[in-house]
Structure formats: structure tokens, C-alpha cells
PDB file with SEQRES, HELIX, SHEET and CRYST1 records, atoms N, CA, C and O in Angstrom:
SEQRES   1 A   69  MET PRO SER ARG LEU SER SER THR TRP LEU PHE ASP VAL          
SEQRES   2 A   69  GLU LEU LEU ALA ARG ALA VAL HIS PHE TYR GLY HIS GLU          
SEQRES   3 A   69  ALA VAL LYS LYS MET VAL TYR GLU LEU PRO LEU GLU CYS          
SEQRES   4 A   69  TRP GLU ASP VAL SER GLY SER SER VAL SER PHE LEU PHE          
SEQRES   5 A   69  ILE PHE LYS THR PRO GLY GLU LEU TRP LYS ILE HIS ARG          
SEQRES   6 A   69  ARG TRP LEU ARG                                              
HELIX    1 AA1 PHE A   11  TYR A   23  1                                  13    
HELIX    2 AA2 HIS A   25  MET A   31  1                                   7    
HELIX    3 AA3 PHE A   52  TRP A   67  1                                  16    
CRYST1    1.000    1.000    1.000  90.00  90.00  90.00 P 1           1          
ATOM      1  N   MET A   1       0.848  -1.193   0.000  1.00  0.00           N  
ATOM      2  CA  MET A   1       0.000   0.000   0.000  1.00  0.00           C  
ATOM      3  C   MET A   1       0.881   1.240   0.000  1.00  0.00           C  
ATOM      4  O   MET A   1       1.766   1.361   0.847  1.00  0.00           O  
ATOM      5  N   PRO A   2       0.658   2.169  -0.937  1.00  0.00           N  
ATOM      6  CA  PRO A   2       1.420   3.416  -0.922  1.00  0.00           C  
ATOM      7  C   PRO A   2       1.100   4.217   0.335  1.00  0.00           C  
ATOM      8  O   PRO A   2      -0.055   4.304   0.751  1.00  0.00           O  
ATOM      9  N   SER A   3       2.126   4.795   0.928  1.00  0.00           N  
ATOM     10  CA  SER A   3       1.894   5.544   2.164  1.00  0.00           C  
ATOM     11  C   SER A   3       1.833   7.048   1.918  1.00  0.00           C  
ATOM     12  O   SER A   3       1.376   7.793   2.786  1.00  0.00           O  
ATOM     13  N   ARG A   4       2.279   7.505   0.763  1.00  0.00           N  
ATOM     14  CA  ARG A   4       2.279   8.931   0.457  1.00  0.00           C  
ATOM     15  C   ARG A   4       0.860   9.415   0.191  1.00  0.00           C  
ATOM     16  O   ARG A   4       0.105   8.777  -0.543  1.00  0.00           O  
ATOM     17  N   LEU A   5       0.504  10.539   0.789  1.00  0.00           N  
ATOM     18  CA  LEU A   5      -0.820  11.117   0.577  1.00  0.00           C  
ATOM     19  C   LEU A   5      -0.898  11.793  -0.789  1.00  0.00           C  
ATOM     20  O   LEU A   5       0.080  12.369  -1.267  1.00  0.00           O  
ATOM     21  N   SER A   6      -2.068  11.715  -1.407  1.00  0.00           N  
ATOM     22  CA  SER A   6      -2.294  12.406  -2.681  1.00  0.00           C  
ATOM     23  C   SER A   6      -2.449  13.901  -2.459  1.00  0.00           C  
ATOM     24  O   SER A   6      -2.065  14.703  -3.311  1.00  0.00           O  
ATOM     25  N   SER A   7      -3.013  14.277  -1.316  1.00  0.00           N  
ATOM     26  CA  SER A   7      -3.266  15.679  -1.005  1.00  0.00           C  
ATOM     27  C   SER A   7      -2.813  15.964   0.413  1.00  0.00           C  
ATOM     28  O   SER A   7      -3.087  15.181   1.323  1.00  0.00           O  
ATOM     29  N   THR A   8      -2.125  17.071   0.610  1.00  0.00           N  
ATOM     30  CA  THR A   8      -1.644  17.405   1.953  1.00  0.00           C  
ATOM     31  C   THR A   8      -2.715  18.053   2.809  1.00  0.00           C  
ATOM     32  O   THR A   8      -2.625  18.003   4.036  1.00  0.00           O  
ATOM     33  N   TRP A   9      -3.739  18.666   2.197  1.00  0.00           N  
ATOM     34  CA  TRP A   9      -4.770  19.349   2.975  1.00  0.00           C  
ATOM     35  C   TRP A   9      -6.028  18.529   3.155  1.00  0.00           C  
ATOM     36  O   TRP A   9      -6.795  18.782   4.084  1.00  0.00           O  
ATOM     37  N   LEU A  10      -6.257  17.568   2.307  1.00  0.00           N  
ATOM     38  CA  LEU A  10      -7.488  16.781   2.365  1.00  0.00           C  
ATOM     39  C   LEU A  10      -7.217  15.376   2.899  1.00  0.00           C  
ATOM     40  O   LEU A  10      -7.790  14.399   2.417  1.00  0.00           O  
ATOM     41  N   PHE A  11      -6.335  15.284   3.904  1.00  0.00           N  
ATOM     42  CA  PHE A  11      -5.929  13.969   4.391  1.00  0.00           C  
ATOM     43  C   PHE A  11      -7.089  13.190   5.001  1.00  0.00           C  
ATOM     44  O   PHE A  11      -7.107  11.962   4.909  1.00  0.00           O  
ATOM     45  N   ASP A  12      -8.057  13.860   5.620  1.00  0.00           N  
ATOM     46  CA  ASP A  12      -9.198  13.149   6.198  1.00  0.00           C  
ATOM     47  C   ASP A  12     -10.050  12.513   5.107  1.00  0.00           C  
ATOM     48  O   ASP A  12     -10.529  11.391   5.266  1.00  0.00           O  
ATOM     49  N   VAL A  13     -10.239  13.223   4.006  1.00  0.00           N  
ATOM     50  CA  VAL A  13     -10.986  12.686   2.872  1.00  0.00           C  
ATOM     51  C   VAL A  13     -10.231  11.499   2.279  1.00  0.00           C  
ATOM     52  O   VAL A  13     -10.829  10.488   1.910  1.00  0.00           O  
ATOM     53  N   GLU A  14      -8.920  11.637   2.193  1.00  0.00           N  
ATOM     54  CA  GLU A  14      -8.125  10.550   1.629  1.00  0.00           C  
ATOM     55  C   GLU A  14      -8.134   9.324   2.538  1.00  0.00           C  
ATOM     56  O   GLU A  14      -8.160   8.198   2.041  1.00  0.00           O  
ATOM     57  N   LEU A  15      -8.114   9.513   3.840  1.00  0.00           N  
ATOM     58  CA  LEU A  15      -8.193   8.371   4.753  1.00  0.00           C  
ATOM     59  C   LEU A  15      -9.507   7.614   4.572  1.00  0.00           C  
ATOM     60  O   LEU A  15      -9.522   6.383   4.573  1.00  0.00           O  
ATOM     61  N   LEU A  16     -10.604   8.346   4.417  1.00  0.00           N  
ATOM     62  CA  LEU A  16     -11.892   7.698   4.174  1.00  0.00           C  
ATOM     63  C   LEU A  16     -11.889   6.972   2.823  1.00  0.00           C  
ATOM     64  O   LEU A  16     -12.420   5.867   2.713  1.00  0.00           O  
ATOM     65  N   ALA A  17     -11.297   7.585   1.806  1.00  0.00           N  
ATOM     66  CA  ALA A  17     -11.226   6.952   0.481  1.00  0.00           C  
ATOM     67  C   ALA A  17     -10.403   5.671   0.543  1.00  0.00           C  
ATOM     68  O   ALA A  17     -10.764   4.673  -0.081  1.00  0.00           O  
ATOM     69  N   ARG A  18      -9.303   5.689   1.289  1.00  0.00           N  
ATOM     70  CA  ARG A  18      -8.490   4.477   1.446  1.00  0.00           C  
ATOM     71  C   ARG A  18      -9.284   3.384   2.148  1.00  0.00           C  
ATOM     72  O   ARG A  18      -9.220   2.219   1.758  1.00  0.00           O  
ATOM     73  N   ALA A  19     -10.028   3.756   3.179  1.00  0.00           N  
ATOM     74  CA  ALA A  19     -10.840   2.769   3.902  1.00  0.00           C  
ATOM     75  C   ALA A  19     -11.873   2.140   2.971  1.00  0.00           C  
ATOM     76  O   ALA A  19     -12.069   0.925   2.991  1.00  0.00           O  
ATOM     77  N   VAL A  20     -12.534   2.963   2.156  1.00  0.00           N  
ATOM     78  CA  VAL A  20     -13.512   2.444   1.195  1.00  0.00           C  
ATOM     79  C   VAL A  20     -12.824   1.511   0.202  1.00  0.00           C  
ATOM     80  O   VAL A  20     -13.371   0.468  -0.158  1.00  0.00           O  
ATOM     81  N   HIS A  21     -11.641   1.881  -0.234  1.00  0.00           N  
ATOM     82  CA  HIS A  21     -10.880   1.061  -1.183  1.00  0.00           C  
ATOM     83  C   HIS A  21     -10.589  -0.321  -0.596  1.00  0.00           C  
ATOM     84  O   HIS A  21     -10.749  -1.330  -1.283  1.00  0.00           O  
ATOM     85  N   PHE A  22     -10.171  -0.374   0.648  1.00  0.00           N  
ATOM     86  CA  PHE A  22      -9.763  -1.637   1.254  1.00  0.00           C  
ATOM     87  C   PHE A  22     -10.904  -2.445   1.873  1.00  0.00           C  
ATOM     88  O   PHE A  22     -10.868  -3.676   1.842  1.00  0.00           O  
ATOM     89  N   TYR A  23     -11.919  -1.776   2.435  1.00  0.00           N  
ATOM     90  CA  TYR A  23     -12.970  -2.489   3.156  1.00  0.00           C  
ATOM     91  C   TYR A  23     -14.331  -2.481   2.463  1.00  0.00           C  
ATOM     92  O   TYR A  23     -15.193  -3.301   2.779  1.00  0.00           O  
ATOM     93  N   GLY A  24     -14.525  -1.569   1.530  1.00  0.00           N  
ATOM     94  CA  GLY A  24     -15.810  -1.455   0.846  1.00  0.00           C  
ATOM     95  C   GLY A  24     -16.682  -0.381   1.470  1.00  0.00           C  
ATOM     96  O   GLY A  24     -16.550  -0.057   2.651  1.00  0.00           O  
ATOM     97  N   HIS A  25     -17.571   0.160   0.661  1.00  0.00           N  
ATOM     98  CA  HIS A  25     -18.412   1.291   1.065  1.00  0.00           C  
ATOM     99  C   HIS A  25     -19.319   0.943   2.238  1.00  0.00           C  
ATOM    100  O   HIS A  25     -19.410   1.706   3.199  1.00  0.00           O  
ATOM    101  N   GLU A  26     -19.985  -0.197   2.167  1.00  0.00           N  
ATOM    102  CA  GLU A  26     -20.934  -0.570   3.226  1.00  0.00           C  
ATOM    103  C   GLU A  26     -20.227  -0.795   4.557  1.00  0.00           C  
ATOM    104  O   GLU A  26     -20.740  -0.388   5.599  1.00  0.00           O  
ATOM    105  N   ALA A  27     -19.066  -1.432   4.542  1.00  0.00           N  
ATOM    106  CA  ALA A  27     -18.322  -1.679   5.781  1.00  0.00           C  
ATOM    107  C   ALA A  27     -17.875  -0.364   6.418  1.00  0.00           C  
ATOM    108  O   ALA A  27     -17.941  -0.206   7.637  1.00  0.00           O  
ATOM    109  N   VAL A  28     -17.425   0.569   5.597  1.00  0.00           N  
ATOM    110  CA  VAL A  28     -16.975   1.864   6.122  1.00  0.00           C  
ATOM    111  C   VAL A  28     -18.157   2.640   6.691  1.00  0.00           C  
ATOM    112  O   VAL A  28     -18.015   3.318   7.708  1.00  0.00           O  
ATOM    113  N   LYS A  29     -19.313   2.551   6.054  1.00  0.00           N  
ATOM    114  CA  LYS A  29     -20.495   3.226   6.587  1.00  0.00           C  
ATOM    115  C   LYS A  29     -20.827   2.723   7.989  1.00  0.00           C  
ATOM    116  O   LYS A  29     -21.323   3.488   8.816  1.00  0.00           O  
ATOM    117  N   LYS A  30     -20.561   1.457   8.262  1.00  0.00           N  
ATOM    118  CA  LYS A  30     -20.818   0.895   9.590  1.00  0.00           C  
ATOM    119  C   LYS A  30     -19.714   1.242  10.588  1.00  0.00           C  
ATOM    120  O   LYS A  30     -19.968   1.324  11.790  1.00  0.00           O  
ATOM    121  N   MET A  31     -18.480   1.447  10.093  1.00  0.00           N  
ATOM    122  CA  MET A  31     -17.337   1.694  10.981  1.00  0.00           C  
ATOM    123  C   MET A  31     -17.168   3.156  11.371  1.00  0.00           C  
ATOM    124  O   MET A  31     -16.600   3.446  12.424  1.00  0.00           O  
ATOM    125  N   VAL A  32     -17.647   4.082  10.545  1.00  0.00           N  
ATOM    126  CA  VAL A  32     -17.362   5.508  10.736  1.00  0.00           C  
ATOM    127  C   VAL A  32     -18.604   6.222  11.251  1.00  0.00           C  
ATOM    128  O   VAL A  32     -19.712   6.019  10.755  1.00  0.00           O  
ATOM    129  N   TYR A  33     -18.391   7.056  12.251  1.00  0.00           N  
ATOM    130  CA  TYR A  33     -19.464   7.898  12.774  1.00  0.00           C  
ATOM    131  C   TYR A  33     -19.028   9.352  12.678  1.00  0.00           C  
ATOM    132  O   TYR A  33     -17.954   9.720  13.155  1.00  0.00           O  
ATOM    133  N   GLU A  34     -19.857  10.165  12.067  1.00  0.00           N  
ATOM    134  CA  GLU A  34     -19.559  11.601  11.960  1.00  0.00           C  
ATOM    135  C   GLU A  34     -20.203  12.316  13.140  1.00  0.00           C  
ATOM    136  O   GLU A  34     -21.425  12.321  13.283  1.00  0.00           O  
ATOM    137  N   LEU A  35     -19.378  12.913  13.975  1.00  0.00           N  
ATOM    138  CA  LEU A  35     -19.854  13.639  15.146  1.00  0.00           C  
ATOM    139  C   LEU A  35     -19.992  15.115  14.784  1.00  0.00           C  
ATOM    140  O   LEU A  35     -18.984  15.787  14.565  1.00  0.00           O  
ATOM    141  N   PRO A  36     -21.202  15.625  14.716  1.00  0.00           N  
ATOM    142  CA  PRO A  36     -21.394  17.032  14.348  1.00  0.00           C  
ATOM    143  C   PRO A  36     -20.803  17.972  15.407  1.00  0.00           C  
ATOM    144  O   PRO A  36     -20.831  17.680  16.603  1.00  0.00           O  
ATOM    145  N   LEU A  37     -20.278  19.087  14.948  1.00  0.00           N  
ATOM    146  CA  LEU A  37     -19.774  20.108  15.861  1.00  0.00           C  
ATOM    147  C   LEU A  37     -20.948  20.851  16.501  1.00  0.00           C  
ATOM    148  O   LEU A  37     -21.945  21.143  15.841  1.00  0.00           O  
ATOM    149  N   GLU A  38     -20.818  21.143  17.764  1.00  0.00           N  
ATOM    150  CA  GLU A  38     -21.838  21.953  18.428  1.00  0.00           C  
ATOM    151  C   GLU A  38     -21.585  23.434  18.196  1.00  0.00           C  
ATOM    152  O   GLU A  38     -22.512  24.243  18.199  1.00  0.00           O  
ATOM    153  N   CYS A  39     -20.315  23.780  17.994  1.00  0.00           N  
ATOM    154  CA  CYS A  39     -19.950  25.191  17.816  1.00  0.00           C  
ATOM    155  C   CYS A  39     -18.681  25.267  16.973  1.00  0.00           C  
ATOM    156  O   CYS A  39     -17.729  24.522  17.203  1.00  0.00           O  
ATOM    157  N   TRP A  40     -18.675  26.163  16.005  1.00  0.00           N  
ATOM    158  CA  TRP A  40     -17.494  26.371  15.167  1.00  0.00           C  
ATOM    159  C   TRP A  40     -16.722  27.567  15.692  1.00  0.00           C  
ATOM    160  O   TRP A  40     -17.300  28.629  15.927  1.00  0.00           O  
ATOM    161  N   GLU A  41     -15.418  27.401  15.878  1.00  0.00           N  
ATOM    162  CA  GLU A  41     -14.568  28.511  16.298  1.00  0.00           C  
ATOM    163  C   GLU A  41     -13.566  28.794  15.193  1.00  0.00           C  
ATOM    164  O   GLU A  41     -12.738  27.945  14.861  1.00  0.00           O  
ATOM    165  N   ASP A  42     -13.645  29.979  14.631  1.00  0.00           N  
ATOM    166  CA  ASP A  42     -12.731  30.384  13.575  1.00  0.00           C  
ATOM    167  C   ASP A  42     -11.409  30.803  14.200  1.00  0.00           C  
ATOM    168  O   ASP A  42     -11.376  31.662  15.081  1.00  0.00           O  
ATOM    169  N   VAL A  43     -10.324  30.194  13.744  1.00  0.00           N  
ATOM    170  CA  VAL A  43      -8.998  30.500  14.275  1.00  0.00           C  
ATOM    171  C   VAL A  43      -8.298  31.425  13.283  1.00  0.00           C  
ATOM    172  O   VAL A  43      -8.115  31.070  12.119  1.00  0.00           O  
ATOM    173  N   SER A  44      -7.914  32.595  13.742  1.00  0.00           N  
ATOM    174  CA  SER A  44      -7.223  33.525  12.843  1.00  0.00           C  
ATOM    175  C   SER A  44      -5.820  32.997  12.544  1.00  0.00           C  
ATOM    176  O   SER A  44      -5.231  32.259  13.335  1.00  0.00           O  
ATOM    177  N   GLY A  45      -5.315  33.387  11.406  1.00  0.00           N  
ATOM    178  CA  GLY A  45      -3.970  32.962  11.017  1.00  0.00           C  
ATOM    179  C   GLY A  45      -3.937  31.575  10.399  1.00  0.00           C  
ATOM    180  O   GLY A  45      -2.908  30.901  10.448  1.00  0.00           O  
ATOM    181  N   SER A  46      -5.039  31.141   9.823  1.00  0.00           N  
ATOM    182  CA  SER A  46      -5.084  29.833   9.188  1.00  0.00           C  
ATOM    183  C   SER A  46      -4.037  29.742   8.077  1.00  0.00           C  
ATOM    184  O   SER A  46      -3.783  30.717   7.369  1.00  0.00           O  
ATOM    185  N   SER A  47      -3.442  28.574   7.936  1.00  0.00           N  
ATOM    186  CA  SER A  47      -2.418  28.415   6.905  1.00  0.00           C  
ATOM    187  C   SER A  47      -3.019  27.992   5.563  1.00  0.00           C  
ATOM    188  O   SER A  47      -2.289  27.835   4.585  1.00  0.00           O  
ATOM    189  N   VAL A  48      -4.329  27.808   5.506  1.00  0.00           N  
ATOM    190  CA  VAL A  48      -4.988  27.486   4.251  1.00  0.00           C  
ATOM    191  C   VAL A  48      -5.468  28.793   3.630  1.00  0.00           C  
ATOM    192  O   VAL A  48      -6.255  29.524   4.232  1.00  0.00           O  
ATOM    193  N   SER A  49      -4.994  29.078   2.436  1.00  0.00           N  
ATOM    194  CA  SER A  49      -5.359  30.337   1.800  1.00  0.00           C  
ATOM    195  C   SER A  49      -6.708  30.216   1.097  1.00  0.00           C  
ATOM    196  O   SER A  49      -7.166  29.118   0.781  1.00  0.00           O  
ATOM    197  N   PHE A  50      -7.320  31.349   0.865  1.00  0.00           N  
ATOM    198  CA  PHE A  50      -8.596  31.397   0.153  1.00  0.00           C  
ATOM    199  C   PHE A  50      -8.464  30.780  -1.243  1.00  0.00           C  
ATOM    200  O   PHE A  50      -9.417  30.188  -1.748  1.00  0.00           O  
ATOM    201  N   LEU A  51      -7.309  30.912  -1.857  1.00  0.00           N  
ATOM    202  CA  LEU A  51      -7.105  30.401  -3.216  1.00  0.00           C  
ATOM    203  C   LEU A  51      -7.157  28.878  -3.287  1.00  0.00           C  
ATOM    204  O   LEU A  51      -7.300  28.317  -4.374  1.00  0.00           O  
ATOM    205  N   PHE A  52      -7.045  28.207  -2.149  1.00  0.00           N  
ATOM    206  CA  PHE A  52      -7.121  26.747  -2.143  1.00  0.00           C  
ATOM    207  C   PHE A  52      -8.476  26.262  -2.642  1.00  0.00           C  
ATOM    208  O   PHE A  52      -8.595  25.131  -3.115  1.00  0.00           O  
ATOM    209  N   ILE A  53      -9.499  27.110  -2.541  1.00  0.00           N  
ATOM    210  CA  ILE A  53     -10.831  26.730  -3.024  1.00  0.00           C  
ATOM    211  C   ILE A  53     -10.781  26.372  -4.520  1.00  0.00           C  
ATOM    212  O   ILE A  53     -11.567  25.543  -4.980  1.00  0.00           O  
ATOM    213  N   PHE A  54      -9.879  26.979  -5.265  1.00  0.00           N  
ATOM    214  CA  PHE A  54      -9.753  26.688  -6.691  1.00  0.00           C  
ATOM    215  C   PHE A  54      -8.959  25.405  -6.942  1.00  0.00           C  
ATOM    216  O   PHE A  54      -9.099  24.775  -7.991  1.00  0.00           O  
ATOM    217  N   LYS A  55      -8.132  25.026  -5.979  1.00  0.00           N  
ATOM    218  CA  LYS A  55      -7.305  23.825  -6.106  1.00  0.00           C  
ATOM    219  C   LYS A  55      -8.045  22.576  -5.608  1.00  0.00           C  
ATOM    220  O   LYS A  55      -7.702  21.462  -6.005  1.00  0.00           O  
ATOM    221  N   THR A  56      -9.042  22.747  -4.755  1.00  0.00           N  
ATOM    222  CA  THR A  56      -9.733  21.636  -4.118  1.00  0.00           C  
ATOM    223  C   THR A  56     -10.340  20.628  -5.098  1.00  0.00           C  
ATOM    224  O   THR A  56     -10.153  19.427  -4.899  1.00  0.00           O  
ATOM    225  N   PRO A  57     -11.057  21.051  -6.147  1.00  0.00           N  
ATOM    226  CA  PRO A  57     -11.620  20.049  -7.066  1.00  0.00           C  
ATOM    227  C   PRO A  57     -10.548  19.137  -7.669  1.00  0.00           C  
ATOM    228  O   PRO A  57     -10.768  17.933  -7.807  1.00  0.00           O  
ATOM    229  N   GLY A  58      -9.413  19.689  -8.022  1.00  0.00           N  
ATOM    230  CA  GLY A  58      -8.324  18.872  -8.567  1.00  0.00           C  
ATOM    231  C   GLY A  58      -7.767  17.907  -7.532  1.00  0.00           C  
ATOM    232  O   GLY A  58      -7.435  16.768  -7.857  1.00  0.00           O  
ATOM    233  N   GLU A  59      -7.665  18.360  -6.286  1.00  0.00           N  
ATOM    234  CA  GLU A  59      -7.181  17.499  -5.212  1.00  0.00           C  
ATOM    235  C   GLU A  59      -8.159  16.343  -4.968  1.00  0.00           C  
ATOM    236  O   GLU A  59      -7.739  15.201  -4.782  1.00  0.00           O  
ATOM    237  N   LEU A  60      -9.450  16.639  -4.970  1.00  0.00           N  
ATOM    238  CA  LEU A  60     -10.455  15.601  -4.796  1.00  0.00           C  
ATOM    239  C   LEU A  60     -10.406  14.606  -5.958  1.00  0.00           C  
ATOM    240  O   LEU A  60     -10.559  13.402  -5.748  1.00  0.00           O  
ATOM    241  N   TRP A  61     -10.196  15.096  -7.172  1.00  0.00           N  
ATOM    242  CA  TRP A  61     -10.092  14.218  -8.339  1.00  0.00           C  
ATOM    243  C   TRP A  61      -8.887  13.291  -8.215  1.00  0.00           C  
ATOM    244  O   TRP A  61      -8.983  12.111  -8.552  1.00  0.00           O  
ATOM    245  N   LYS A  62      -7.751  13.805  -7.735  1.00  0.00           N  
ATOM    246  CA  LYS A  62      -6.566  12.963  -7.557  1.00  0.00           C  
ATOM    247  C   LYS A  62      -6.847  11.834  -6.565  1.00  0.00           C  
ATOM    248  O   LYS A  62      -6.448  10.691  -6.788  1.00  0.00           O  
ATOM    249  N   ILE A  63      -7.534  12.161  -5.476  1.00  0.00           N  
ATOM    250  CA  ILE A  63      -7.872  11.146  -4.477  1.00  0.00           C  
ATOM    251  C   ILE A  63      -8.810  10.113  -5.088  1.00  0.00           C  
ATOM    252  O   ILE A  63      -8.619   8.911  -4.904  1.00  0.00           O  
ATOM    253  N   HIS A  64      -9.819  10.577  -5.812  1.00  0.00           N  
ATOM    254  CA  HIS A  64     -10.770   9.664  -6.459  1.00  0.00           C  
ATOM    255  C   HIS A  64     -10.044   8.737  -7.438  1.00  0.00           C  
ATOM    256  O   HIS A  64     -10.254   7.524  -7.425  1.00  0.00           O  
ATOM    257  N   ARG A  65      -9.205   9.305  -8.269  1.00  0.00           N  
ATOM    258  CA  ARG A  65      -8.498   8.541  -9.289  1.00  0.00           C  
ATOM    259  C   ARG A  65      -7.581   7.490  -8.654  1.00  0.00           C  
ATOM    260  O   ARG A  65      -7.441   6.382  -9.172  1.00  0.00           O  
ATOM    261  N   ARG A  66      -6.962   7.852  -7.528  1.00  0.00           N  
ATOM    262  CA  ARG A  66      -6.001   6.946  -6.895  1.00  0.00           C  
ATOM    263  C   ARG A  66      -6.681   5.835  -6.098  1.00  0.00           C  
ATOM    264  O   ARG A  66      -6.206   4.699  -6.108  1.00  0.00           O  
ATOM    265  N   TRP A  67      -7.785   6.138  -5.404  1.00  0.00           N  
ATOM    266  CA  TRP A  67      -8.340   5.157  -4.477  1.00  0.00           C  
ATOM    267  C   TRP A  67      -9.732   4.636  -4.832  1.00  0.00           C  
ATOM    268  O   TRP A  67     -10.104   3.557  -4.370  1.00  0.00           O  
ATOM    269  N   LEU A  68     -10.505   5.349  -5.626  1.00  0.00           N  
ATOM    270  CA  LEU A  68     -11.909   4.965  -5.789  1.00  0.00           C  
ATOM    271  C   LEU A  68     -12.306   4.580  -7.206  1.00  0.00           C  
ATOM    272  O   LEU A  68     -13.496   4.570  -7.520  1.00  0.00           O  
ATOM    273  N   ARG A  69     -11.359   4.267  -8.062  1.00  0.00           N  
ATOM    274  CA  ARG A  69     -11.735   3.854  -9.424  1.00  0.00           C  
ATOM    275  C   ARG A  69     -12.368   2.495  -9.413  1.00  0.00           C  
ATOM    276  O   ARG A  69     -12.748   1.984 -10.466  1.00  0.00           O  
TER     277      ARG A  69                                                      
END                                                                             
């Protein structure tokens, strides 16, 4: 299994994609629970720039191509 991440910012999405790749969609749906946030706190000085919004679709495509074909 390759250990290098396809995307440095979308590692949580890539971890889920890897799990689906290895265990299957239905198994992952049973294993993963999404805990909703009760409150969002915006932290100033984020290292993710606004321009990343334009790069995100390509990053998601790379993850899809690598793990979910």
C-alpha cells in the first residue's frame, strides 16, 4: 500500500477513500461515525489560503483517481 498522501490538505478525505478502497463502502459506513460540531470557532492565522478553493476540485479528483476507481 502506498503511504504517500495524494493531497496534503485533504488527508481526512483521503483516509476515508483508502478505507472504502480496502474495506468497501458498506463496511466503512458501519465503521465511521460523523460527530457534528456543536460550535465552530474560527482561528485567525489559518495556513490554508482562500485560493485553495480553486485547487480543491483537482485534489479531490486525484484522491478519487487513486483510491476509488
